[in-house]
VOGU-3710 file (C-alpha; in Angstrom, 3 decimals, decimal comma):
1> makekvstpg> -32,440/55,294/-6,811  -29,222/53,169/-6,867  -29,541/49,604/-7,540  -27,976/47,433/-4,850  -25,287/45,276/-5,993  -25,976/41,437/-5,166  -23,069/39,441/-4,339  -23,478/36,000/-5,717  -21,205/32,848/-4,342  -17,884/33,112/-6,419
11> sdydedsiks> -18,606/36,617/-7,660  -15,839/38,219/-5,308  -12,760/37,286/-7,506  -10,217/40,052/-7,509  -6,543/40,665/-6,633  -7,484/39,761/-3,077  -8,555/36,177/-3,959  -5,244/35,214/-5,242  -2,900/33,825/-2,393  0,846/33,095/-2,822
21> ldwkehirlr> 1,669/30,456/-0,348  5,494/29,746/0,312  7,242/26,013/-0,123  6,352/25,101/3,560  2,688/26,492/3,589  1,838/24,709/0,404  3,297/21,420/1,555  1,402/21,496/5,060  -1,857/22,741/3,278  -1,787/19,803/0,614
31> pgmyigklgd> 0,534/16,990/2,183  -1,654/14,293/0,169  -0,159/15,939/-2,930  3,562/15,047/-1,949  3,188/12,012/0,208  -0,261/10,534/-0,632  -2,791/9,575/2,351  -1,872/10,519/5,991  -3,128/7,923/8,117  -1,840/6,682/11,345
41> ggspddgiyv> 0,729/4,259/10,360  -1,606/1,257/10,207  -1,321/0,914/6,519  1,846/0,446/4,569  1,296/3,349/2,208  0,573/5,733/4,980  2,438/9,031/4,851  4,839/8,293/7,685  6,449/5,372/5,969  6,632/7,964/2,633
51> lvkevmdnci> 8,703/10,365/4,962  10,976/7,653/5,705  11,223/6,445/2,248  11,857/10,123/0,799  14,921/10,266/3,216  16,038/6,684/2,271  15,858/7,430/-1,389  18,550/9,880/-1,253  20,961/7,499/0,601  20,194/4,761/-2,063
61> deytmghgkt> 20,965/7,251/-4,912  24,278/7,705/-3,264  24,924/4,009/-3,184  23,757/3,699/-6,875  26,576/6,311/-8,005  28,975/4,037/-6,040  29,502/5,998/-2,754  28,779/4,306/0,533  27,514/0,425/1,012  25,920/0,934/4,397
71> ielkiegktv> 22,589/2,890/5,421  21,532/2,986/9,018  17,972/3,573/10,068  16,930/3,836/13,683  13,684/4,374/15,021  12,996/5,185/18,667  9,206/5,840/19,492  8,382/8,693/16,941  11,985/9,678/16,334  13,597/8,622/12,861
81> tvrdygrgip> 17,326/8,774/12,161  18,779/7,975/8,779  22,440/7,805/8,396  24,308/7,263/4,851  27,972/7,112/4,197  28,057/8,902/0,816  29,573/11,951/-0,159  27,487/14,095/2,009  25,508/17,247/1,078  28,113/20,138/0,188
91> lgkvvdvvsk> 28,406/21,959/3,220  27,450/25,517/1,873  24,379/24,091/0,514  22,907/22,076/3,653  20,083/24,567/4,603  19,118/25,209/0,962  18,895/21,395/0,020  16,412/20,590/2,567  14,501/24,092/2,579  14,438/25,411/-0,823
101> intgakydsr> 12,264/24,018/-3,657  14,039/23,434/-7,016  17,408/23,128/-5,217  19,316/20,015/-5,317  21,921/18,040/-7,241  19,383/15,826/-9,091  18,862/18,622/-11,550  22,275/17,860/-12,752  22,184/14,542/-14,922  25,931/14,090/-14,793
111> afqksvglng> 25,542/13,639/-11,178  22,441/11,778/-10,901  21,958/9,464/-14,188  19,263/7,285/-12,841  18,111/8,236/-9,655  14,743/7,881/-7,689  13,963/11,259/-7,105  14,284/13,949/-9,643  12,184/16,916/-8,544  14,200/18,034/-5,369
121> vgtkavnals> 11,070/18,027/-3,159  11,434/14,949/-1,093  13,545/16,040/1,852  11,709/19,660/1,807  8,459/17,522/2,180  10,035/15,639/5,290  11,056/19,003/6,645  7,831/20,961/6,271  5,891/18,043/7,671  8,010/17,316/10,946
131> nyfkvssire> 7,834/18,807/14,184  11,662/18,779/14,363  14,000/18,191/11,598  17,845/18,150/11,780  20,322/17,458/9,067  24,161/16,986/9,596  26,497/16,591/6,502  29,897/15,578/7,040  32,598/15,985/4,306  36,394/15,607/4,653
141> qkekvaefer> 36,471/15,913/8,529  34,107/19,039/8,471  30,520/19,124/9,438  27,636/21,239/9,204  24,470/20,961/10,993  21,240/22,643/10,593  17,791/22,448/12,700  14,203/23,030/11,693  10,670/22,947/13,241  7,854/22,560/10,562
151> gilvkehkes> 10,217/23,632/7,855  11,418/26,873/9,552  15,059/27,081/10,375  15,749/27,538/14,055  19,504/26,890/14,320  22,327/26,818/11,672  25,453/25,678/13,420  28,759/26,792/12,411  30,959/24,259/10,563  33,147/22,249/12,969
161> sttgangtmv> 35,942/19,505/12,928  34,947/15,961/13,279  36,576/12,469/12,731  32,995/11,074/11,631  33,044/9,383/8,159  31,711/11,184/5,228  27,757/10,974/4,714  24,632/12,558/5,680  22,453/12,048/8,693  18,656/13,313/8,909
171> tfipddtifk> 16,675/13,036/12,343  12,998/13,928/12,129  9,750/13,774/14,120  6,611/13,679/12,157  4,185/16,488/12,999  1,553/14,961/15,052  -0,985/17,597/14,222  -1,056/16,225/10,617  -0,327/12,762/11,340  -2,560/11,993/14,394
181> nfkfhpefle> -2,107/9,037/16,703  0,737/7,494/14,484  2,734/4,816/15,058  5,447/2,994/13,107  4,951/-0,736/12,555  8,286/-2,548/11,953  7,084/-5,250/9,544  5,781/-2,338/7,146  9,216/-0,726/7,446  10,989/-4,285/6,814
191> nllwnycfln> 9,199/-4,774/3,620  10,430/-1,445/2,279  13,973/-2,267/3,367  14,073/-5,573/1,834  13,136/-3,901/-1,421  15,716/-1,722/-1,238  18,016/-4,614/-0,830  16,742/-6,841/-3,503  17,109/-3,946/-5,956  20,571/-3,003/-4,926
201> aglkiifngk> 22,396/-6,503/-4,246  25,394/-5,928/-1,990  23,740/-2,897/-0,099  23,449/-3,350/3,646  21,141/-1,584/5,414  20,930/-1,625/9,396  17,481/-1,143/10,984  17,545/-0,857/14,853  20,623/-3,124/14,989  19,381/-5,713/12,418
211> syisrnglld> 21,221/-6,134/9,370  19,316/-6,690/5,835  21,283/-7,716/2,649  20,554/-9,393/-0,662  23,210/-11,282/-2,905  20,743/-12,363/-5,652  18,598/-9,184/-6,080  15,135/-10,126/-7,513  15,790/-13,836/-7,309  15,689/-13,413/-3,423
221> llerktnpde> 12,705/-11,297/-3,855  10,572/-14,060/-5,575  11,945/-16,580/-3,092  10,551/-14,555/-0,346  7,051/-13,998/-1,851  6,551/-17,596/-2,817  6,795/-21,168/-1,347  8,913/-24,028/-2,916  6,229/-26,438/-2,779  3,447/-23,867/-4,312
231> irypiihlkg> 5,457/-22,934/-7,551  5,458/-25,010/-11,007  8,963/-24,433/-11,897  12,364/-23,080/-10,369  12,438/-19,291/-10,508  13,662/-17,944/-13,725  16,265/-15,134/-13,180  17,233/-12,913/-15,905  19,644/-9,729/-15,959  20,637/-7,341/-18,502
241> edielsithg> 22,006/-3,670/-18,802  19,396/-1,550/-16,948  16,856/-4,473/-16,693  16,399/-7,444/-14,217  13,601/-9,877/-14,182  12,502/-13,063/-12,143  9,571/-15,148/-13,000  7,695/-18,252/-11,889  3,982/-19,577/-11,992  1,912/-20,775/-8,974
251> neygeelysf> -1,312/-22,663/-8,692  -3,206/-19,373/-7,598  -5,446/-17,300/-9,803  -4,654/-13,846/-10,856  -1,170/-12,075/-11,486  1,304/-11,055/-8,533  3,669/-8,599/-10,194  6,425/-6,529/-8,314  7,598/-3,638/-10,668  10,481/-1,251/-9,742
261> vngqhttqgg> 12,083/1,870/-11,442  15,549/3,110/-10,199  14,991/1,181/-7,131  11,438/2,623/-6,561  8,523/0,156/-5,941  5,904/1,130/-8,344  2,903/-0,167/-6,490  0,555/0,856/-9,258  2,637/-0,299/-12,124  3,240/2,055/-15,213
271> thqqafregf> 4,646/1,802/-18,641  7,345/-0,708/-17,793  5,005/-3,296/-16,112  2,580/-2,909/-19,034  5,559/-3,635/-21,176  6,523/-6,836/-19,320  2,964/-8,199/-19,246  2,827/-7,744/-23,200  6,247/-8,691/-23,758  5,966/-12,182/-21,870
281> vktirdfykk> 2,764/-12,958/-23,709  4,069/-12,458/-27,149  7,482/-14,497/-26,106  5,595/-17,350/-24,868  3,309/-17,676/-27,914  6,274/-17,236/-30,193  8,217/-20,060/-28,189  5,524/-22,476/-28,388  4,342/-21,454/-31,505  0,537/-21,295/-30,477
291> dyetsdirtg> -1,650/-18,383/-30,165  -2,594/-18,988/-26,198  -5,268/-16,693/-24,713  -3,504/-13,865/-22,820  -5,159/-14,628/-19,394  -4,181/-18,298/-19,945  -0,461/-17,411/-20,002  -0,483/-15,065/-17,405  -2,805/-16,468/-14,660  -0,948/-17,762/-11,767
301> ivaaisvrvv> 2,260/-15,706/-12,787  4,432/-14,255/-10,062  7,056/-11,826/-11,337  9,287/-9,000/-10,650  10,702/-6,347/-13,056  13,248/-3,856/-12,510  14,430/-1,224/-14,842  16,831/1,637/-14,698  15,755/4,801/-16,722  17,283/7,997/-17,405
311> epvfesqtkt> 15,115/10,955/-15,884  12,181/8,843/-15,238  8,698/10,662/-15,346  6,171/9,595/-12,456  2,692/10,289/-12,493  2,825/11,845/-8,957  5,274/12,933/-6,053  4,868/9,748/-4,391  6,173/7,811/-7,619  3,835/4,836/-7,367
321> klgsqnvdin> 3,108/4,752/-11,180  5,665/5,188/-14,035  4,682/7,394/-16,785  7,877/7,271/-18,997  7,373/6,259/-22,436  11,126/5,836/-23,202  14,097/4,347/-21,402  16,168/7,184/-22,483  15,414/10,632/-23,724  16,446/9,467/-27,328
331> gpsmrqfvgd> 16,484/5,842/-26,493  14,140/2,993/-27,365  10,515/3,084/-26,113  9,960/1,015/-22,939  7,847/-1,546/-24,924  10,602/-2,235/-27,369  13,192/-2,355/-24,503  11,340/-4,862/-22,167  9,993/-6,747/-25,174  13,195/-7,192/-26,979
341> flsreldnyl> 14,975/-8,492/-23,601  12,309/-11,017/-23,066  12,239/-12,289/-26,652  16,040/-12,515/-26,314  16,887/-14,050/-23,060  13,489/-15,550/-21,750  13,340/-17,437/-25,121  17,190/-18,557/-24,806  16,273/-19,685/-21,201  13,312/-21,982/-22,221
351> hknpavadal> 15,354/-23,435/-25,060  18,117/-24,523/-22,597  15,697/-25,666/-19,989  13,280/-27,800/-21,525  12,095/-29,150/-18,081  10,844/-25,621/-16,922  9,492/-24,985/-20,677  7,397/-28,074/-20,097  6,156/-27,213/-16,760  5,361/-23,875/-17,790
361> kkrieqsere> 3,217/-25,076/-20,827  1,305/-27,528/-18,486  0,368/-24,484/-16,333  -0,796/-22,475/-19,271  -2,774/-25,323/-20,724  -4,486/-26,060/-17,335  -5,595/-22,363/-17,310  -7,085/-22,931/-20,571  -9,131/-25,907/-19,527  -10,419/-24,199/-16,511
371> rkdlagikkl> -11,477/-21,150/-18,640  -13,245/-23,169/-21,172  -15,201/-25,055/-18,573  -16,198/-21,632/-16,884  -17,088/-20,013/-20,317  -21,004/-20,703/-20,526  -21,561/-19,937/-16,812  -19,444/-16,813/-16,930  -21,452/-15,368/-19,785  -24,800/-15,838/-18,206
381> anerakkanl> -23,287/-14,303/-14,799  -21,708/-11,366/-16,162  -24,971/-10,537/-18,207  -26,886/-10,795/-14,991  -24,271/-8,663/-13,005  -24,313/-5,934/-15,846  -27,978/-5,749/-15,424  -27,740/-5,771/-11,743  -24,895/-2,917/-11,957  -27,413/-0,446/-13,430
391> hnrklrdcry> -29,421/-0,375/-10,275  -26,881/-2,643/-7,966  -28,814/-2,104/-4,348  -25,860/-3,993/-2,840  -23,448/-1,083/-3,741  -23,409/2,394/-2,837  -20,567/3,636/-4,824  -18,295/6,685/-4,498  -17,136/9,538/-6,769  -13,578/8,757/-7,191
401> hlneeppakn> -12,069/5,390/-8,365  -8,473/4,021/-8,258  -8,449/2,772/-11,780  -9,481/5,902/-13,615  -7,206/8,168/-15,289  -7,222/11,650/-13,575  -7,354/14,651/-15,625  -4,187/16,835/-16,113  -5,922/19,657/-14,309  -5,595/18,844/-10,066
411> kdeimakqae> -3,705/15,567/-11,117  -1,931/15,161/-7,734  -4,777/16,064/-5,809  -7,311/13,623/-7,286  -4,573/10,761/-7,007  -4,283/11,431/-3,484  -8,266/11,088/-3,306  -7,851/7,788/-5,235  -5,206/6,689/-2,792  -8,052/7,246/-0,023
421> ttifitegds> -10,889/5,264/-2,063  -12,207/2,887/0,256  -15,120/0,011/-0,008  -16,678/-1,149/2,883  -18,004/-4,762/3,062  -21,003/-4,850/5,657  -23,488/-7,535/6,487  -27,054/-6,719/7,170  -29,153/-3,368/6,423  -28,643/-1,748/9,679
431> asgsitkarn> -24,785/-1,647/9,751  -24,634/-0,578/5,883  -27,355/1,778/6,612  -25,095/3,446/9,285  -21,954/3,571/7,179  -23,816/4,700/4,218  -25,108/7,694/6,032  -21,708/8,453/7,834  -19,158/7,969/4,728  -17,679/10,501/2,544
441> vetqavfslr> -19,501/9,937/-0,833  -16,327/11,038/-2,834  -13,926/8,284/-1,721  -15,915/5,801/0,482  -18,280/3,115/-0,985  -20,401/0,401/0,782  -21,087/-2,931/-0,388  -23,816/-4,698/1,666  -23,930/-8,609/2,145  -27,091/-10,637/2,828
451> gkplncfglt> -26,213/-12,975/5,765  -23,275/-15,322/5,952  -21,374/-15,724/2,544  -20,635/-19,489/1,232  -17,448/-21,040/2,526  -15,844/-21,495/-0,701  -12,686/-23,087/0,470  -11,713/-26,091/-2,196  -14,261/-24,860/-4,616  -13,441/-23,926/-8,050
461> kkvvyeneef> -13,631/-20,407/-9,602  -16,977/-21,675/-10,933  -18,794/-20,589/-7,695  -17,591/-17,039/-8,177  -20,190/-16,833/-11,334  -22,811/-19,091/-9,619  -23,001/-17,370/-6,398  -24,793/-13,859/-7,063  -23,237/-12,016/-4,317  -19,693/-13,101/-5,076
471> nllqhalnie> -20,064/-12,190/-8,591  -21,600/-8,786/-7,803  -18,593/-7,926/-5,357  -16,272/-9,139/-8,085  -17,761/-6,774/-10,393  -17,871/-3,858/-7,764  -14,329/-4,314/-7,166  -13,439/-4,861/-10,918  -10,942/-7,671/-10,407  -12,279/-10,248/-12,790
481> egmeglrfnn> -9,355/-9,509/-15,255  -6,731/-8,646/-12,699  -5,536/-6,061/-10,109  -5,199/-3,558/-12,754  -8,804/-2,685/-12,847  -9,141/-2,519/-9,001  -11,303/0,222/-8,424  -10,424/0,827/-4,620  -7,151/1,401/-2,883  -8,584/-0,231/0,226
491> iviatdadvd> -11,104/-3,066/0,941  -12,424/-2,948/4,464  -14,297/-5,478/6,129  -16,915/-4,089/8,587  -18,580/-6,761/10,659  -19,990/-6,798/14,059  -17,371/-7,510/16,678  -19,135/-10,843/17,909  -18,623/-14,641/17,150  -21,079/-14,198/13,924
501> gmhirllimt> -19,426/-11,223/12,960  -15,602/-12,810/13,015  -17,297/-15,891/11,173  -18,163/-13,497/8,458  -14,786/-11,781/8,370  -13,234/-15,312/7,913  -15,653/-16,302/4,977  -14,842/-13,225/3,166  -11,087/-13,755/3,866  -11,511/-17,115/2,548
511> fflqffpdlv> -13,216/-15,760/-0,661  -10,424/-13,378/-1,500  -7,476/-15,935/-0,522  -9,039/-18,511/-2,596  -9,833/-16,621/-5,693  -8,102/-13,183/-5,454  -5,210/-13,788/-3,529  -3,257/-10,441/-4,887  -5,496/-8,428/-2,948  -4,099/-9,667/0,476
521> kqekvyvlet> -0,556/-10,116/-0,882  -0,412/-6,436/-1,954  -1,828/-5,414/1,196  -5,297/-4,107/0,223  -7,574/-5,768/2,626  -8,410/-4,650/6,283  -10,634/-5,281/8,978  -12,368/-2,121/10,399  -11,959/-1,767/14,301  -14,906/-0,185/16,019
531> plfrvrdkke> -15,388/0,818/19,599  -16,890/-1,566/21,933  -17,741/0,601/24,499  -18,883/4,325/24,951  -18,133/6,036/28,524  -19,484/9,215/29,043  -20,440/11,918/31,634  -21,863/15,348/31,235  -18,631/16,894/30,080  -16,863/13,992/28,065
541> tiycysesek> -17,410/11,005/25,671  -14,692/8,417/25,445  -14,895/5,589/22,988  -13,242/2,468/24,007  -11,852/-0,351/21,646  -11,005/-2,847/24,555  -11,584/-3,751/28,134  -8,390/-1,900/29,184  -9,369/1,242/27,534  -12,596/1,192/29,192
551> kaalkklsgk> -11,208/0,845/32,545  -8,802/3,790/31,839  -12,070/5,832/30,799  -13,689/4,916/34,013  -10,847/5,773/36,002  -10,665/9,378/34,133  -14,265/10,322/34,455  -15,827/11,518/37,579  -18,752/10,043/39,462  -20,539/7,088/37,950
561> pevtrfkglg> -20,154/7,443/34,112  -22,732/6,005/31,663  -21,226/2,832/29,991  -22,900/1,658/26,633  -21,913/-1,740/24,936  -21,969/-1,585/21,169  -23,208/-5,075/20,570  -23,222/-4,537/16,574  -22,352/-1,765/14,151  -26,006/-0,922/13,534
571> eispdefaqf> -26,318/0,264/17,137  -23,703/3,190/16,640  -25,620/6,184/15,029  -24,429/7,704/11,781  -22,983/10,911/13,653  -20,954/8,702/15,762  -20,037/6,416/12,884  -18,584/9,334/10,802  -15,886/9,641/13,604  -14,722/5,858/13,175
581> igtdmrkqlm> -14,338/5,892/9,412  -12,771/9,231/8,982  -9,203/10,475/9,381  -8,882/8,632/12,738  -10,085/5,441/11,317  -8,693/2,264/12,978  -8,435/-0,486/10,637  -6,080/-3,839/10,840  -4,223/-5,042/7,705  -4,654/-8,600/6,751
591> rvehgdhiqq> -1,231/-9,766/5,858  0,090/-13,205/4,582  3,200/-13,577/6,460  6,343/-14,562/4,488  6,577/-18,523/4,716  2,928/-18,898/5,127  1,253/-21,287/2,663  -2,428/-20,163/1,775  -3,850/-23,332/0,919  -2,549/-25,095/4,150
601> lleyymgknt> -3,903/-21,964/6,106  -7,092/-22,452/4,523  -7,307/-26,045/4,878  -6,705/-25,557/8,630  -8,961/-22,818/9,536  -11,966/-23,142/6,778  -11,822/-27,042/5,826  -13,161/-30,112/7,754  -13,234/-30,011/11,336  -9,839/-31,589/11,911
611> merqafiinn> -8,329/-33,051/15,183  -5,600/-30,383/14,988  -8,085/-27,476/14,898  -10,084/-29,174/17,694  -6,951/-29,637/19,864  -6,095/-25,871/19,251  -9,350/-24,397/20,379  -9,590/-26,565/23,548  -5,973/-25,508/24,475  -6,536/-21,875/23,638
621> lvveidkeee> -10,087/-21,573/25,175  -10,452/-18,682/27,608  -13,562/-18,698/29,705  -14,716/-15,294/30,787  -17,051/-14,821/33,834  -19,217/-11,561/33,312  -18,259/-9,346/36,173  -18,565/-6,106/34,254  -20,585/-4,477/36,957  -18,491/-5,464/39,738
631> leeavvn> -15,363/-4,458/37,950  -16,584/-0,916/36,887  -17,613/-0,215/40,486  -14,378/-1,293/41,938  -12,515/0,747/39,309  -14,680/3,793/40,192  -14,153/3,482/43,596
//
């Protein structure tokens, strides 16, 4: 009797198991590998902004090569149009350039010595991830147009005559089956456009009719990111061949660094940023002839660095971290290039500006005194935290973390997961229990607070170590030594949508702004939005985030639907909660607007009960009479 063959999972591995995807299918199947996280546009690093950036990068490369001084960006609803006035794509290659992988001019280093994108994938990804994509190229009074749907060519127009100026125009509509319920937020795009202008002094970008232009490069960037009365000395601005720096110090804790390569904002840093951090410390020690602690020198620093590199190597398609060790293929190392520039130019500047040198010295010595005052309690607190971390009941950790070096195998896929890493900060066992059961254990962690945290406005960093919860939160985030060790890309405050919940949000925000302002400035902190109401009948359930959404749901559903008011996160079942923290998660970014003074904001909202705040509350108080049942009846009828 023949023995029956038993099939075990994974055993059916044969020729049929090997799949070959064309370029469109692969991009659409694994979009995160090409554009990072998807999102709905509520976060500045969501994929829809990466699509805009990929098209803009090509325009910037044309400007860098000396072709075209103006770029136009127009967004109407969900339709994006980008027009440059460069050389235009060669007419015979218009279709190939946006639809064939490994096709493009950027493989020819003579044409694009120091461009942003070198792998020729960017516009192909935009094409594949768009419902509609149209490219038009004009060269010498001739125009060629091609139209696509989800990467598939639907119409290739014949060449025609035109009086338009040379250049390329791309119009696309992101695919709403991939980017669900997405919306463009102008403030995120403005940041992107300002960075382009700061890095390309003289470039003019017109966004929906508004012009953006910078004359002083990174000096303008730091002036925009700081307030004159909060910095310790005038901004130092240094420029050289293929490198530009701007530096100052503020009164805040931590480091605030903005790094760029070939016009690309490397939000996760890389070899150039690390070279700056090391080179700055060495130059300062040599100048003052004193072996200051590294942390004392860099605490409070606000700086921007931009370098131009031949054929840069990034650690992913989204180009957020530089991996290049050298400035040129056979040129100096990044560490040597940046270090030599600092030791020469910054040293010269400090010798010529003794008042700045004195102010910088005083800032370093202030940090030194504060560090020594903290030394004893910091050691005890860290020992307690180390023991607690072994069995930290406050933290339900996840598998992937932002600060871990991904293995070479599946690197892009893992980096996409790292971009999704999120820690939810909750209050109370019921809320944290629901989120913990509903979360994605690979990318979502939960940190549970016990009641309301301390109002730490006006307190020194000593309280971070004296307060057990603050110390454990600091360790969970891994931010004691700075932003480079941050374990999660998104920090989401998840509290009840009532007065107590809002107060807890303010207290957590005060903690971050007081001691770790970089988290907010680098747009890592959010507030979770969860539905206030569930409206349902026998056929459909609608979750509503506001009174207006509830009214619309009551009108839509027939009969007398059941209305549930969620008074707290703990009242939402884990099964339901999974819908609100998944791909369709709604969260509001906590931002510091340009011109805001952090200490003044904290004084106003979290300081003593001033007459100003009292007057504001009285003038803006809205009294609501609860006529909910009458209103529902009226809407239904």
